[in-house]
C-alpha positions in Angstrom: 75.4 124.2 130.7 75.5 120.5 131.2 73.2 119.5 128.8 75.0 121.6 126.0 78.5 120.3 126.9 77.3 116.7 126.8 75.9 116.8 123.3 79.8 117.5 122.5 80.4 113.5 122.7 77.2 112.8 120.8 77.8 115.3 118.2 81.1 114.5 117.2 79.6 111.2 116.1 77.6 112.9 113.2 80.0 116.4 112.9 80.0 117.7 109.5 82.8 119.7 108.0 83.6 120.7 104.8 87.3 120.8 103.4 90.3 121.8 105.5 89.7 125.1 106.6 86.4 124.6 108.6 84.0 127.3 110.1 82.6 127.3 113.5 80.0 129.3 115.1 77.3 129.7 118.2 75.3 127.0 116.1 78.2 124.8 115.0 80.4 125.1 118.0 82.6 122.1 117.9 84.6 120.7 114.7 86.7 117.7 114.3 89.2 116.5 111.5 91.7 113.3 111.4 95.4 114.7 111.2 98.7 112.8 110.5 102.0 113.4 112.4 105.2 114.5 110.0 106.6 111.3 110.9 103.5 109.1 109.7 103.0 111.2 106.6 105.8 113.5 105.7 105.6 117.1 104.5 106.9 120.4 103.7 105.8 122.0 107.0 105.0 121.1 110.8 101.3 120.2 111.1 99.2 122.5 113.2 95.7 123.7 113.8 95.0 127.3 113.9 92.1 128.9 115.7 90.8 132.4 114.4 88.1 134.1 115.7 86.3 136.3 113.7 83.2 137.5 115.2 82.3 138.2 118.9 79.5 139.7 120.2 77.1 140.0 123.4 79.5 138.1 125.5 83.0 139.0 127.0 84.9 135.8 125.7 85.0 132.0 124.4 86.2 129.3 126.2 88.0 127.0 123.8 89.8 123.8 124.0 91.7 121.5 121.4 92.1 117.9 122.0 92.7 114.5 120.4 89.2 112.4 120.8 90.7 109.8 122.7 91.6 112.2 125.4 87.9 113.1 125.8 87.5 111.4 129.1 89.7 113.8 130.5 87.6 116.9 130.1 85.5 117.7 132.8 85.0 116.9 136.5 82.0 115.0 138.0 80.6 116.0 141.7 77.5 114.4 143.1 76.6 113.1 139.9 77.1 116.5 138.2 79.4 117.3 135.4 81.2 120.6 135.2 83.3 121.3 132.2 84.1 125.0 132.3 86.3 126.3 135.3 83.9 129.1 136.3 83.4 130.8 140.0 81.4 127.9 140.7 83.5 125.2 139.9 86.4 127.1 141.8 84.4 127.4 144.9 83.8 123.8 144.6 87.4 122.9 144.4 87.2 121.3 141.1 89.6 123.7 139.5 92.5 126.4 140.1 91.6 130.2 139.4 94.7 130.4 137.0 92.5 128.6 134.7 89.2 130.5 135.1 86.8 130.5 132.1 88.8 127.7 130.4 87.9 123.9 130.1 88.7 121.7 132.6 91.4 119.3 132.0 92.6 116.1 134.3 96.1 114.9 133.2 95.6 111.7 134.8 92.3 109.9 135.5 91.2 106.4 136.8 90.6 104.0 134.3 87.5 102.2 135.6 87.8 99.1 133.6 91.5 98.2 134.6 91.6 100.4 137.9 94.8 102.1 136.6 95.8 105.7 136.2 95.3 106.7 132.5 97.4 109.7 131.1 96.8 112.0 128.3 97.8 110.5 125.0 98.4 114.3 123.5 98.6 117.5 124.6 95.3 119.4 125.4 95.2 123.0 125.1 92.7 125.2 126.3 92.5 129.1 126.5 89.6 131.9 126.8 89.7 134.6 123.8 88.5 137.8 124.5 89.5 139.4 121.1 89.2 138.8 117.6 92.0 137.5 115.6 94.3 134.4 115.7 95.2 132.3 118.8 99.0 132.4 119.3 100.7 129.9 119.4 98.8 127.4 116.9 98.6 124.0 118.4 101.1 121.6 117.2 100.2 118.2 115.9 102.9 115.6 117.2 100.7 112.4 117.1 98.2 111.3 114.4 94.7 111.3 115.6 91.3 112.6 115.5 91.5 116.2 116.7 88.5 118.4 117.8 88.0 122.1 118.9 85.1 122.9 121.0 83.8 126.5 121.9 81.6 127.7 124.9 80.2 130.7 126.0 78.3 131.4 129.3 76.0 133.9 127.6 73.1 132.2 125.8 72.6 135.4 123.5 76.3 135.0 122.5 76.9 135.7 118.7 80.6 134.5 117.4 82.1 132.6 114.5 85.4 131.9 113.0 87.8 129.4 111.0 89.8 126.4 112.2 92.8 125.5 109.9 93.6 121.9 110.1 96.8 121.8 108.3 98.7 118.8 107.7 102.4 118.6 106.5 101.5 117.3 103.1 99.3 119.7 101.8 95.7 121.0 101.6 94.0 117.7 101.5 92.1 116.4 104.6 94.2 113.7 106.2 91.0 111.4 105.5 91.8 111.6 101.8 95.6 111.7 101.4 95.6 107.9 101.0 93.4 108.4 97.9 96.4 110.2 96.0 98.9 107.3 95.9 96.4 104.7 95.6 94.4 106.1 92.7 97.9 106.8 90.9 98.5 103.4 91.5 95.5 102.0 89.9 96.0 104.3 86.7 99.3 102.2 86.5 97.3 99.3 86.8 95.1 100.2 84.0 97.8 101.4 81.5 99.4 97.9 82.0 96.3 95.8 81.4 95.4 98.2 78.4 98.8 97.5 77.0 98.4 93.9 77.1 95.1 94.2 75.5 96.5 96.5 73.0 99.0 94.2 72.0 96.6 91.0 71.3 94.3 93.8 69.2 97.3 94.7 67.3 98.5 91.2 66.9 95.0 90.1 65.5 94.1 93.3 63.8 92.5 91.5 60.8 90.7 89.5 62.9 88.2 92.0 65.2 84.9 92.0 66.4 83.0 95.2 67.1 82.7 94.3 70.7 86.7 94.4 70.9 87.2 97.6 69.3 84.4 99.2 72.0 86.5 97.4 74.7 89.9 98.9 73.5 88.4 102.5 73.0 87.0 101.8 76.8 90.4 101.0 78.1 91.7 104.1 76.9 88.7 106.2 78.6 89.4 104.2 81.8 93.1 104.8 82.1 92.4 108.5 81.1 89.7 108.8 83.6 92.0 107.2 86.6 94.9 109.9 85.5 92.3 112.8 86.0 90.9 111.7 89.1 94.6 111.1 90.6 95.2 114.8 89.1 92.1 116.2 91.0 93.4 115.1 94.3 96.8 116.3 93.5 95.5 119.8 92.4 93.3 119.8 95.5 96.4 119.0 98.0 98.4 121.9 96.3 95.6 124.6 95.9 92.9 123.6 98.3 89.2 123.9 97.9 89.5 126.8 95.4 86.6 127.4 92.6 88.9 126.2 90.0 89.1 122.7 92.1 85.6 122.3 92.1 84.9 122.9 88.5 87.7 120.4 87.8 85.5 118.3 90.2 82.2 118.4 88.2 84.6 117.2 85.0 85.8 114.4 87.0 82.4 113.5 88.2 81.0 113.2 84.6 84.0 111.3 83.6 83.2 108.5 86.5 79.4 108.6 85.7 80.0 108.0 82.1 82.3 104.9 83.1 79.6 103.6 85.6 76.6 103.9 83.0 78.5 102.8 80.2 79.8 99.8 81.9 76.5 98.8 83.1 75.1 99.2 79.2 78.2 97.3 77.8 77.7 94.6 80.0 73.8 94.6 79.5 74.2 94.2 75.4 76.8 91.6 76.0 74.6 89.6 77.9 71.6 90.2 75.3 74.1 88.6 73.0 75.5 91.6 70.7 78.5 91.2 68.8 78.9 87.4 69.5 75.5 85.7 69.4 74.1 88.2 67.1 75.4 90.6 64.8 72.9 93.3 65.9 69.9 93.9 68.5 66.7 95.0 68.0 66.4 98.8 67.4 63.7 99.3 70.1 65.2 97.0 72.6 68.7 99.3 71.7 67.0 102.4 72.6 65.5 101.0 75.7 69.2 100.1 76.9 70.4 103.6 75.8 67.8 105.3 77.5 68.2 103.7 80.7 72.0 103.9 80.7 71.4 107.9 80.2 69.0 107.9 83.2 71.6 106.0 85.5 74.3 108.5 84.4 72.4 111.5 85.5 72.0 109.8 89.0 75.3 108.9 89.2 76.9 112.2 88.5 74.5 113.9 91.0 75.8 111.5 93.4 79.4 111.7 92.6 79.2 115.5 93.1 77.5 115.3 96.5 80.0 112.5 97.5 83.1 114.8 96.7 81.4 118.0 98.3 80.8 115.8 101.5 83.7 115.6 104.0 85.2 111.9 104.1 84.9 111.9 107.9 81.1 112.8 107.9 78.7 110.1 108.9 75.8 112.3 107.7 72.7 110.4 105.8 72.1 113.3 103.4 74.1 111.5 100.6 71.3 109.0 100.6 69.2 111.4 98.7 71.1 110.4 95.9 72.5 107.1 96.7 69.1 105.4 97.3 67.8 106.2 93.7 71.3 105.3 92.1 71.1 102.0 94.0 67.8 101.2 92.9 69.0 101.9 89.1 72.2 99.8 89.5 70.1 96.8 90.9 67.7 97.1 88.2 70.8 96.8 85.7 72.0 93.7 87.5 68.3 92.2 87.2 68.4 93.0 83.7 71.8 91.8 82.9 71.1 88.6 84.7 68.0 87.7 83.3 69.2 88.5 79.6 72.2 86.4 80.6 69.9 83.5 81.5 68.1 83.8 78.6 71.1 83.8 76.3 72.7 81.0 78.0 69.5 78.7 77.5 69.5 79.9 73.9 73.4 78.7 73.2 72.6 75.5 75.5 69.6 74.5 73.3 71.6 75.4 70.1 74.7 73.4 71.3 76.9 76.5 71.0 79.5 75.2 72.9 82.2 77.7 72.6 80.1 80.8 73.3 78.2 79.0 75.9 81.7 78.7 77.6 82.5 82.2 77.4 79.2 83.3 78.7 79.4 81.0 81.5 82.8 82.5 82.5 81.1 85.8 82.2 78.2 84.8 84.6 80.7 83.7 87.2 82.8 87.0 87.0 79.7 88.7 87.8 78.7 86.7 90.7 82.0 86.8 92.3 82.1 90.6 91.8 78.7 90.7 93.8 80.3 88.3 96.5 83.5 90.4 97.1 81.5 93.6 97.3 79.1 92.6 99.7 81.9 91.0 101.7 83.5 94.1 102.0 80.8 95.9 103.5 79.9 92.7 105.8 83.7 92.8 107.0 83.7 96.6 107.3 80.0 96.7 109.4 81.8 93.7 111.6 85.0 95.8 112.4 82.8 98.8 113.4 80.4 96.8 115.5 83.4 95.5 117.6 84.7 98.7 118.5 83.1 100.9 121.3 82.0 105.1 120.3 85.6 106.3 121.0 87.3 104.0 119.0 84.9 104.3 116.4 85.1 108.1 115.9 89.0 107.6 116.0 89.1 104.7 112.8 86.6 105.9 111.0 88.3 108.8 109.2 91.0 106.4 108.1 89.1 103.8 106.9 85.9 105.2 105.3 87.6 106.2 102.1 88.8 102.5 101.4 85.4 100.9 101.8 83.4 103.8 100.3 85.5 105.1 97.5 88.3 102.8 96.3 87.0 99.3 97.5 84.5 99.6 94.5 86.9 101.0 92.2 89.3 98.1 92.7 86.7 95.6 92.2 85.3 97.2 88.9 89.3 97.1 87.8 89.5 93.3 88.4 85.9 92.7 86.7 86.6 94.7 83.8 89.9 93.3 83.1 88.4 89.7 83.4 85.9 90.6 81.0 88.3 92.1 78.5 90.3 89.2 78.6 87.4 86.8 78.1 86.6 88.7 74.8 90.3 89.4 73.9 91.3 89.2 70.1 92.7 85.4 69.3 93.3 83.5 66.0 89.8 82.2 66.3 87.7 84.8 67.6 86.3 86.2 64.7 84.7 82.8 63.7 82.2 83.8 66.3 80.9 86.7 64.4 81.1 85.1 60.9 78.0 83.4 61.2 75.8 81.2 63.8 78.2 78.1 65.0 76.7 74.9 63.8 75.6 72.6 66.7 78.9 71.1 68.2 79.8 68.3 70.1 82.1 68.9 72.8 84.8 66.5 71.3 85.1 68.8 68.2 84.9 72.1 70.0 88.6 72.9 69.4 88.2 74.5 66.3 86.3 77.3 67.5 88.1 77.8 70.8 88.4 81.3 71.9 91.4 80.4 73.9 93.3 79.0 71.3 92.4 75.3 72.0 91.9 75.6 75.5 88.8 77.2 76.6 87.0 73.8 77.5 88.6 72.3 80.7 85.7 69.8 81.4 85.6 66.2 80.4 83.4 65.6 77.4 80.8 63.5 79.8 80.4 66.5 82.2 79.8 68.9 79.1 77.3 66.4 77.8 75.4 66.3 81.1 75.5 70.0 81.2 74.2 70.5 78.1 71.1 68.3 78.1 71.0 68.0 74.3 67.7 67.1 73.0 66.5 65.7 69.7 63.9 68.4 68.8 65.5 71.8 67.7 64.8 74.8 70.0 63.4 78.0 69.3 65.5 81.0 70.1 63.9 82.3 73.0 65.3 86.0 72.1 63.7 85.8 68.8 60.3 84.6 70.4 60.5 87.8 72.8 61.7 90.0 70.1 64.4 90.7 72.1 66.9 90.4 69.2 67.1 90.9 65.7 68.1 87.9 63.5 
């Protein structure tokens, strides 16, 4: 019994639950979920936890305890280096509990904190009972404070078979507490996309007769991204109202397809820009374009598989199962980044050799944006890692369900927004942007670059001497490295 009950502490760190109504059995004998109080997150009902026993065989009853995880140290009694968690006949004879609590979990309202030497009281109510009949336990456990709540079950009979469901009902609806923050945040992100698209559309309309093909693609992608964010927000809103139904799962697959398309097309678009499409060259080599399209389609398939698994995985889970799809997806993304940076360096070298000053300036801004986005993503990962490393196991379990969504879901979406908007406005339509696609820009001295300035005479902010030093002009006319490698068609 001791070994089985001690597993409770360890298993809480890796427990996996699916949705708001969770199942338990003799094999999965404890489940946990974050819960918000009505004061912290309002709603129509008072939050509660409902225990419903549906099967009970080969045993007289089931010992059950409902508690906030921060109070786990109040469970059980230690005597002669032995821990006792159930108030059975033996524990009663030892004086560890009272006979009025027979077959229930042993709970202490006050314990001695070994670190401070002071008494430590329960932060929330701990409910323990012995269920002998099929059906719901009455009354429900009322959630009065925000926390990570767990239900553990135990039977003294090794051959016992039991199963049932536990409903973690929050005040706001059917969404797990770990996901409710996504509802307002994705709604806010949809508004951000709408505002940025409106600004880009104004520039698009103002210069509608001076457009590059790439600028048309960017506007179409702006429309797609705005619609996609609205669909994501709608998914969480529907799931909060209806729960995890068959309809919401079908809608989840649809949202995954949109999200996968966004990620794959973004990398594809960035790659063809890095290769010079639409600005440096009118078209790319057909064979090269087919390779880019094929790799983007492969990345799209992996992305959809990961997103579907991510939607089906509980946001509080620390299971390593998502790595099955995450690892190959990460490898393809790294390959994308490698090809983008390699192509970007070749394009920059070509523009520098050909003295294409304005285009060179644009691509340097793009390269800086890519490096900054990578730095921000890794910085978020490092910061979150240090935060969790600084916590003890109880603090980590208590905080993990509240913050995981931000670093795993929303943070990359937020970084993506700023990167895409930055790239779109670097390539936005202006009075002179069409000149970049009319023909190859003649070799230009930095002092005379203003006529070709994409930012309306303000693209160059460096002194001429600095630009001369940066370009390293030579007397010999260099060859186009992309043409030599047959990466582009002239």
